[in-house]
N, C-alpha and C positions, 0 to 999 in steps of 0.2 A: 543503362538500367539500373534500376534499385539494388541488385547485388552485387554490382560492380563498383557501386561508390562506398561501400562498407567494408570494413575489414573482418571477414569471416573465418573460420576454420571448420573442418569436419568434426563433429561430435557425436560420440555414439549415442544411440538409444539410451543403453544402460547407465552411462555417463548422467545424460539427462535426467532420468528418474532419481537415481541417487542424489542430485543436485537438488531437484523439486523435493524430494522428501525432508532433505535437510532444511530447506529456505522455508517450506511452506508455513503460514503462519496458522493454518489448521492443526498443523501436527506439532507444532511448538506451544499452542493452546493447549492441546490433548497433554501432552507434556505435562504443563502445569497442573493440568487436573488430577494428573496420575500423582504427582508431588503433593497437591493439597488432601488427596484420598490417604496417602500415606500417613500424613499429619494426622487426618481425622481419626483414623484407626489407632494411631499412636496415643491420640489424646483420650479416647474411649478407654483403651487399657490401661492407660498409666493412673488414672482415677484411685486405683487399689497401692500404688504405690505411694508412700509417705512422702506428703509435700512439707517443706521446712521452711519456716518464715523468721527473721531475724530484723529486730527494730531496735532503735535507740535514741535517746533525746535527754536532754539535760534543760531544766528548768532556765527560763528568760528572765524570771524575777522571783524573789523569795515569796513562797507560797505562805497564806496567813488562813488559818482555820481548818476545818474538816473540809477535805475536797471529794470524797465518796469513793477514791479508790486509792491503793498503797502507791506511793510514787515510786517508780522504777527506773533505774537507769538504762537497763535494755531488757529486752523479752527474746524469747525464742517457742516458735509453735510448730507444733508436729501434728498434721492431720493426713487420713485417708480413708476412703472408703471399705469398709469391712464386707458388707453384705447387700445385693440389691439384684434381685429377680430382675427389673427392668434393665438394669444395665449390659446384661447378657445379651438381651436382643439389641440393644444400641452398639455393642461391639461386632455382632453379625451384622448389621447393617452398615456398618463402616467397613467391615472385610469384602461384603459384595460388593459395596462403593467403590473400593480398590481395584475390584476385579473388572468392574463395569468400566472403569476411567482405563485401565489398561487395556481390556477391548476396544474400547473406542479409539486409544490410540493407535490400535492395529488398524481400525477401519478409516482413521483418518490418511493412513500412509498408502494404503489400496487405493482410496479414492484419488489420491495425489497421482499414484502411479498409473491410474487409468486417464486422469485430464493429460499427464503429460505426454503418456504413450501416444493416446489420439491425436493431440496437438501434433506431435513428431512426424506421426505416419502421415497427417495431414498437409503439412509443410513438405515433406517430402515427397507426397502424391502431386501438391500444387507447383511445386518446381518443376516436375517431369512436366506437366501439363504446358507450364509455362514455355520451357523450351520447346515443346512441339508448337507451340501456339507461336511462337517466335517464327519458326520455320514456315508456319502456315499462312504468317502474315507475309512473309517474302512471296510464297505462291501467288497469294492473293494480289501483291502489287505487280508482279510480272502477268496475271492474267489481265490487270486492268491495261497494261502497254499495250499487250496482243491485241486486245479489243478495242483500244484507241486506233492502232494501226489499221485493224481490219474495218473498222465502222468509218476511217476517212477513206479508205479504199473502196468503199462500198459493198465489200463484201457480207459485212452482218450489219442488221439495222442498229438504231442508235439504243433500242431498248435492252441490248444485249450488252451494251457498254454500260448502261447504267447498271444492270443487273451485277456484273462484275465489282462496279464501285460499291454496292450495296452490299456484295459478299465480303469485299475488302473490310467496309465499317464495320460490318458484324463480327468479323474477326477480329479487329483493333479492339471493339468493347469487350471482347472476353478476354483478350489479353489484359487490358486494364483491370477488369474483375479480377482476373487471377492474381494482377501485381499487387491490387489493393488487398485481396485475400492473405496472400503472402506477408505482407506487413503487418495484418494484424495479427497472423500466425506469430510472426519473430517478436512483437510486442507481449503475446501472452506466453510466450516460451522464456522471454525474457524476465515477466514477471516472476514465473514459477521458479526459475533456477537462480535468480539474481545476477545471471551474466548480461552483460551489456545489449541492448538491443541491434539485432543483425548479424549478431557473433556466432551464431550457430547455423551449421550449414549439415543437414541431416546426412547420414552415412546410411544408403540405402542397404549396403550390406551388413550391418547391425542390427537389421530389422529381422527379427524370427521369424518362422511362419507362425500364424496364430493357431493353437490348438482348435479343432472342429468339435464343438459341443452342441449337444443338444438339449431341449427344454426338458426332456425325458431322463437327463443324466441324471446319476446321483448325486445329490446337492450337499454342499458341506454348511455349518452353521455361519451364516453371513454375519460378520463380526458387527457392522451396526445394529442387527437385530439381536444379538446375543448380548450387545451392552445396553440395549433397552429394557430386554427382559430380566438381566441381573440388577438394573435400577429399578424396576417395579419391586421385586425380591427386596430390596434395600430400601425401599420406602415402606414395605410392610412391615419389617421388622420394626422399623423406627415408628410405627402406629402400633404395633405391639407393644413395645416400650412403654409409649406414652400413654396407653391404657392399663397397663398393670401398674402404673406409678400411684394410681388411684385405688389400689387393692392390696398392696403389699408393702409392708413396712421396710424400711431402709435403716442399717447400722453404721455408724462412722465412728472412727478413733480420733481421739484427740487429746494431746498432752502440750503442757504450758510451763515454762520456768521463766521468774522473772526474777532481777537482782534489784531489789529495792534499795533505795538511798534514802537517807537523812539530809543530805546536802541541801540548803536553802529551804529548809520546810521543819516545822514543830510537829511532824505527827506524831512523836513518841508520848506528847503530851496529851494524847487523845486514848491512849491504850493502856491496860493495866501493867504490860510488858513492854520491852523494846521491841520495835518492829525488826523481824530477822530479814537477814539480807538475802538470803536464798529461799525460794518458795517455786514449788514444784506441783502441779497437779495433772492429773490423768483421766480417761473416762470414757466409755462407749456411750455413744448417743443412738438413742431409739427415737426415729420417727415413724409415726403411724398414721397413715391417712386416714380423714374421719369424713370430713366435707371440703372439698378445695374445686368450685365451679370453674375456676381459671384452668387447671388441668384438665379437666374433663371436656372443655370446651377446646383446648389443645389436643387431646385424642380425638376428637371427631374431625379438626383441621388434617391431623396426618394421616386420618381413614380416608379421606377426600384426596388427598394427594397420592395415597397407594393407589386407590381405585383410577384416578386419572393416569396415572404411570403405567397401569397395566393396560388401559385400554388404547392408550399410546403405542405401547408394543405389541398390541395385537393389530393396531391401525397399520402400523409399518410393517408388520408382517405379510399382511393382506395386499397392501401396497406393492410389495417385492414380487409377492405371487402373479400381481397383474401385470406388473414389469416383465417377469419372466413368460406368459403366457403371450403379451406383445410381440416380444423378441423372438420366441421361438415361431410365432404364426409368420413373422417379416422375413424371418432367415431363410427359409426356403425360396420365398419370392425374390430376397437379394441374390441369393447364389445363382438363381435363373437368369436374374437381369445381365448378371456378372459373365454368366457362360453366354448369352446372347450378344452382350458387348465384344465379348472376345470375338465370337465367330463372325459379327461384322467386320472387326477389325483386318480378321484373315482374310474375309472376303475382299475387302477394299484392296487389301495388299496385293493380290492374285489380280483385281482389276487393272490394279497401277501397273503391274509385270505385264499384261495382255497390251494395255495401250503403249507402254514402252517399245513392246516386240513388234507392234504394228505400225509404229513410228518409226521405227528403224528399218524395218524388211516390207511394210505394206500390210495391207490385209488381207495379201492372198486370195482374193474374190475375183480379180479381173477387172476389166474396164467395158463390160457390157454394160445392156440397158437397165438391167436389175441389180447390179453390183451395188453393193454399200459404198458410199462415198468414200475417199482416202481421209483418216483422221487429220484434224489440223493440231498445231501447236496447242492451242488451249484445251484441247482434250487431257496433254500430260498436265496442266496446272489443275484442272478440274479435278481429275483421279488424285494428285497430290494432296490438294486441296481435303476431298473426302477421306484418304488415308490418314491424314493427321487429325481429322475430327472425329473418327470412327476409333483412333489412338486415345485421344483425350476422355471420350466415353468409357472405353474399357478403362481406364486410370480411377477415372472418379466412380464408376460401378465395383471394383474391386476396393476401393478406399471404402466405400458404404458398407461391404459385406465385412470388411476387418472391422468398421465400428462397432457394427452389430454385435460379431462374435465377442470381442473385448467387453463389450456392454453384459453380453449375457455371461461370460466368467465372470462379470464381478457380482450379477444378480445371483448367482448361483453357488458363489461363495469360493469360487476356484482362482482368484486372483494370485495364490500364491503359486499356482501351475505357471502364471503367464511369467511372474518374476523369475522363476526358476530359470524357464526358458532364457530370459535375458541373461542371467550371469551364466547359463551355460553357453550362451552364442558369443560371449567377452571374449577377446584373444587373451 
């Protein structure tokens, strides 16, 4: 089979989640966004720290005449922002942007944990179903042999043989479907964790019980929604700053030193006194906005961006509420389906025990005219096939319930509880 042709080892769910979070492109991109937001905050605050520029240069050819500027061999300039009310809003916007990026990083990690946990649990379930399907396929093959013999002996009609072959074909198709699904999940886990395809064999013992939680339970702030709200507030602060640029003055400080030179020029012939070598100037520049249509248009653009971000945050919140409502509605139904599937499996197990007992000791009904006929060997195979099918149904229903519970944990902001369960389960 596929599992036998590849080298694999049992890997715990905790390890898979940790590897997925470290390997995830979404998490790495979120980390880049955090670094960029930190740099943006530093940039918005560092404008008040004086910046110093140094420049130097020598004339390439001798100068002739008055050039309009004193010739300098090098100069140094110092400049900084002294006072700006809009800048306070830009700093607040950058700080909120950093909080949004940090919260979004947490949300990306939780989403990866959900995806990897779901894929891991499904692969574990599919592997169990595949093991059962292989046994079921053997029972079906044995059933075809029995019906072939009974049809040749004239005990059963040909239709019974055809029905047995149909059952075997259906079981084969189910097994092939499970193998295809297992291969897909192995590729998905390989993409999530960065491990080679087929190298992960789920360790069922490493999967903790998923906490039961209902839609009415207290919800924590979902990281993704909180990031959207913080981003909307950040854009609002940017819009506020862009608006106030049109109404409040801005003060900047500047200082400059020039080291003038008379090399390769006759500048002293144009002045009453020789050009001094050292020159220094400083001052505070006051910029008062009077009429600037460009900045006013920029303020309207920022206000529109802020409104859009607010609407998107509200839309995301409404969408999450809808997801919680849908999951809550389906959770009870899935739990009932899992209970029914489990009861059907138990019934099938008891029926198999009854059939095995009757085959071994007889049906105990005597040989009278109204007594039921003695069971044939094909009854055992049919009972075994039915018991295997019910076991697969129970496994599948259990996975659907687990998947819904994990999704509800995520929607209610309780993924940290699941991650805590994982690390507690780890030996």
